C-alpha positions in Angstrom: 25.7 -3.1 23.2 24.1 -6.0 21.3 23.3 -9.4 22.7 26.2 -10.9 20.8 28.6 -8.5 22.6 27.1 -9.4 26.0 27.8 -13.0 25.4 31.5 -12.1 24.7 32.0 -10.3 28.0 35.2 -11.4 29.9 33.9 -13.5 32.8 37.2 -15.1 33.8 37.4 -13.0 37.0 33.8 -13.4 38.0 33.0 -15.6 41.0 30.9 -18.6 39.9 28.4 -20.7 41.9 27.3 -24.2 41.3 24.1 -24.4 39.2 21.8 -27.2 40.1 19.5 -29.1 37.7 16.6 -27.4 39.3 18.0 -24.0 38.6 18.7 -25.0 35.0 15.1 -25.9 34.6 14.0 -22.6 36.0 16.0 -20.8 33.5 14.6 -23.0 30.7 11.1 -22.0 31.8 12.1 -18.3 31.9 10.9 -17.9 35.5 12.4 -15.0 37.5 11.0 -14.0 40.9 12.1 -10.7 42.5 12.8 -10.9 46.2 14.0 -8.4 48.8 17.2 -10.3 49.2 19.2 -10.8 46.0 18.2 -14.1 44.3 20.8 -16.6 43.3 20.5 -15.6 39.7 22.3 -12.3 40.4 25.4 -14.0 41.8 25.7 -16.5 38.9 28.1 -15.3 36.2 27.1 -15.1 32.5 28.4 -18.6 32.1 25.3 -19.8 33.8 23.1 -18.6 31.0 21.7 -21.6 29.1 21.1 -21.8 25.4 18.3 -24.1 24.7 18.6 -26.4 21.7 20.7 -23.9 19.9 17.9 -21.4 19.8 18.8 -17.7 20.0 16.6 -17.2 23.1 18.5 -16.0 26.2 16.8 -14.7 29.3 18.7 -13.6 32.4 18.4 -11.2 35.4 21.6 -9.3 35.6 21.1 -5.5 36.4 24.8 -5.0 36.3 24.9 -6.1 32.6 21.8 -4.1 31.7 23.4 -1.0 33.3 26.2 -1.1 30.7 23.7 -0.2 28.0 23.4 3.6 27.9 19.8 3.8 26.8 18.8 1.3 29.6 20.0 3.7 32.3 16.8 5.2 33.7 14.4 4.3 30.9 11.6 6.2 32.6 13.5 9.5 31.9 12.6 9.3 28.2 8.9 9.9 29.0 7.0 13.1 29.7 6.9 13.8 33.4 5.0 17.1 33.3 2.9 16.1 36.3 5.7 14.4 38.2 4.2 11.0 38.1 7.6 9.4 37.5 9.7 11.7 39.7 10.6 9.1 42.4 10.1 6.0 40.2 13.8 5.2 39.8 14.6 5.5 43.4 11.8 3.4 44.9 11.1 0.9 42.2 12.5 -2.6 41.9 15.6 -2.9 39.7 14.8 -6.0 37.7 17.2 -6.1 34.8 15.4 -8.9 32.9 16.4 -9.6 29.3 14.9 -11.9 26.7 15.9 -12.1 23.0 14.3 -13.6 19.9 14.1 -12.9 16.2 16.3 -9.9 16.3 14.6 -8.1 19.2 15.9 -7.9 22.7 13.4 -6.8 25.4 14.9 -5.5 28.6 12.7 -4.8 31.6 14.4 -2.1 33.6 12.3 -1.2 36.7 8.9 -1.9 38.1 6.9 -0.8 41.1 3.6 -1.8 42.7 2.0 0.8 45.0 -0.8 -1.4 46.2 -3.2 -0.3 43.5 -1.2 0.4 40.3 1.8 -1.1 38.6 4.4 0.8 36.5 6.9 -1.1 34.4 9.7 0.5 32.4 11.3 -1.5 29.6 13.4 -1.1 26.4 13.9 -2.7 23.1 17.1 -3.2 21.1 16.4 -4.3 17.5 18.6 -5.5 14.7 16.4 -3.6 12.2 14.7 -0.2 12.3 11.1 -0.9 13.3 9.9 2.6 12.5 8.9 5.6 14.7 5.5 4.2 15.8 5.4 0.6 17.1 3.2 -1.2 19.6 2.9 -4.7 21.2 0.4 -6.7 19.2 -1.1 -10.2 19.4 -3.2 -9.7 22.5 -0.4 -10.7 24.9 -0.2 -7.7 27.2 0.9 -7.6 30.8 -1.1 -9.8 33.2 -1.2 -10.3 37.0 -1.7 -13.7 38.5 -5.1 -13.9 40.3 -6.5 -10.7 38.9 -10.1 -10.8 37.8 -9.7 -7.7 35.6 -6.9 -5.4 34.4 -6.8 -2.1 32.6 -4.1 0.3 31.7 -1.9 1.9 29.0 1.3 1.3 27.2 3.6 3.6 25.3 6.7 2.9 23.2 8.9 5.7 21.8 11.9 5.4 19.5 15.2 6.6 20.9 17.4 6.0 17.8 17.4 3.7 14.8 17.7 0.5 16.9 16.5 1.4 20.4 13.1 2.0 21.9 11.9 2.9 25.4 8.6 1.7 26.8 6.5 2.2 29.9 3.3 0.3 30.9 0.9 1.4 33.6 -1.9 -0.9 34.7 -4.3 -1.6 37.5 -5.3 -5.1 38.4 -8.6 -5.9 40.1 -8.9 -8.7 42.6 -11.8 -10.5 44.3 -13.4 -8.4 47.1 -11.1 -5.5 46.1 -8.2 -7.2 47.8 -4.8 -5.5 47.7 -2.2 -8.3 47.9 1.1 -7.6 49.6 2.9 -9.4 46.7 1.9 -9.8 43.1 3.2 -11.9 40.3 3.4 -10.2 36.9 3.5 -12.2 33.6 4.4 -10.8 30.2 4.6 -12.9 27.1 4.5 -10.6 24.1 4.1 -12.3 20.8 4.8 -9.6 18.3 5.5 -5.9 17.7 3.5 -4.0 15.1 4.9 -1.1 12.9 2.0 1.3 12.5 3.7 3.0 9.5 4.3 0.0 7.4 1.9 -2.6 8.8 4.7 -5.0 9.4 4.5 -7.4 12.3 7.6 -8.9 13.9 6.8 -12.1 15.8 8.9 -13.8 18.4 8.9 -15.7 21.7 9.6 -13.6 24.7 8.6 -14.4 28.3 8.9 -12.6 31.6 7.7 -13.6 35.1 8.5 -11.5 38.2 7.0 -10.6 41.5 6.7 -7.2 43.2 6.2 -6.3 46.8 3.7 -3.6 47.7 5.2 -0.3 48.7 4.3 0.8 52.2 2.0 3.8 52.2 -0.2 6.0 54.4 -4.0 5.8 53.9 -6.0 8.8 54.7 -9.8 8.3 55.1 -11.5 11.2 53.3 -15.3 10.5 52.7 -15.9 13.8 51.1 -18.4 14.3 48.2 -18.6 16.6 45.2 -22.0 16.9 43.6 -24.0 18.3 40.7 -27.7 18.0 39.9 -27.2 14.5 38.3 -23.9 13.1 39.6 -22.2 12.8 42.9 -18.7 11.5 43.6 -17.3 10.5 47.0 -13.5 10.3 47.5 -13.4 7.5 50.0 -9.6 7.5 50.7 -6.2 8.7 49.5 -3.1 6.5 49.8 0.3 8.2 49.8 3.5 6.3 48.9 7.0 7.4 47.9 6.1 7.2 44.2 2.4 7.8 44.0 -0.9 9.2 45.3 -4.0 7.1 44.8 -7.6 8.4 45.0 -10.2 5.8 45.7 -13.7 6.9 44.9 -17.3 5.9 44.1 -19.5 7.8 41.7 -23.3 7.8 41.5 -25.4 8.9 38.5 -29.1 9.7 38.6 -31.7 7.5 36.8 -32.7 10.5 34.7 -29.1 11.0 33.4 -28.7 7.3 32.6 -31.8 7.4 30.4 -29.9 9.5 27.9 -26.4 8.2 28.1 -24.7 4.9 27.9 -21.8 5.6 30.4 -20.8 8.1 33.0 -17.2 8.1 34.1 -15.1 10.7 36.1 -12.0 12.6 35.3 -10.1 14.8 37.7 -8.0 17.9 38.0 -5.9 17.9 41.2 -3.7 20.7 42.6 -2.3 21.7 45.9 -2.2 24.9 47.9 1.3 25.7 46.6 0.0 25.8 43.0 1.4 22.4 41.9 -0.8 20.7 39.3 -0.7 16.9 39.6 -3.3 15.9 37.0 -5.7 17.7 34.7 -8.5 15.9 33.0 -7.2 12.4 33.8 -9.5 9.4 34.6 -8.4 6.0 35.9 -9.4 2.4 36.2 -12.8 1.4 37.5 -15.7 -0.9 37.4 -19.5 -0.9 37.3 -22.0 -3.6 38.0 -25.2 -1.7 37.1 -24.4 -0.1 33.7 -22.7 3.0 35.2 -25.4 4.0 37.6 -22.5 3.5 40.1 -18.9 3.5 39.2 -16.1 2.5 41.6 -12.4 3.2 40.8 -9.0 4.7 41.5 -7.0 7.5 39.9 -3.3 7.9 40.6 -0.6 10.5 40.1 2.8 11.4 41.5 3.9 11.9 45.0 2.7 15.0 46.8 5.2 17.9 46.8 7.0 18.8 50.0 5.3 21.6 51.9 1.8 21.1 50.5 -0.9 21.2 53.2 -4.1 20.8 51.1 -5.3 19.1 47.9 -8.0 20.5 45.7 -9.8 17.7 43.8 -12.0 18.9 41.0 -14.1 16.0 39.5 -15.8 16.2 36.1 -18.2 13.5 35.0 -18.2 12.5 31.3 -21.6 11.3 30.2 -21.1 9.5 26.8 -23.0 7.8 24.1 -19.6 6.0 23.3 -18.2 5.2 19.9 -17.7 8.9 19.2 -21.4 9.5 19.1 -21.4 12.4 21.6 -20.7 13.3 25.2 -21.2 16.1 27.7 -19.1 17.2 30.7 -20.7 17.7 34.1 -18.7 19.7 36.6 -18.9 18.7 40.3 -18.1 20.6 43.4 -14.4 20.8 44.4 -13.4 18.5 47.2 -10.8 20.0 49.6 -8.6 17.6 51.6 -6.3 18.5 54.4 -3.0 16.6 54.0 -1.4 14.7 56.9 1.6 16.4 58.4 
């Protein structure tokens, strides 16, 4: 369903509430804040949507409207879930239903979740013209988190049909003193979408602002180390939530190794005693303050399968000259972790 059709929905039987001048200003600023209790915007009918100066820019937070769009139903299901990283996403994430439209492109943020370390956001695009099979956000305006001192992650957009796309972004913010806030504020103001096949860039003015509460989890202190002759890696802790498992680690590289390589970062293979493979050759976000002699970071994957009693964590350090100039893999000892019952 296109934005024009949404605006023609029959609203005669919907219960309306008074919209104050303050609320109108909030809509004009495109500010939406997710709370545990349904915010007032969800009980205001479509008539409360404000068109500013005749511009075709409409932003609202109505999951009930978004649910009427077939491809918006469980956007995350369009992505590969070989390792089960999205298995519980729909059930435990926040149902946002935010929509903003400009220049023939409607962006719809479906769900988002914050596990205390990482953030996953699923979204979709509806376009008036076919943007091609390979598109990406361009213009340097990626997701941001208020108060974060650093942020890294990945973004993927796939074409569903001629005018619809599904997207998922996964990112890890870093805060002062490794703080893990109970609530975070996410900002996204994409400025353009780039067609890799044609080189065409579609510019627009889209804006999203929402908050996410941290999922409750169980933290297991591990403090176990895998070593090789030149690298050691200690898994400090593992946090378990309904949607994710997060390894927190610190890696140490020898002076001799660092004389020959510019960076040393870890990847992991993780499986359980039932044979389930959670990740294989995956790294994660991290930071170094001494040119990779030490590297502190996190790696996340999906929730642990029911019945598993042990995790086998197999770290591999990647020593690299960077820029495709060469690298070598260094296998470390397997770390075995007894899972909480």
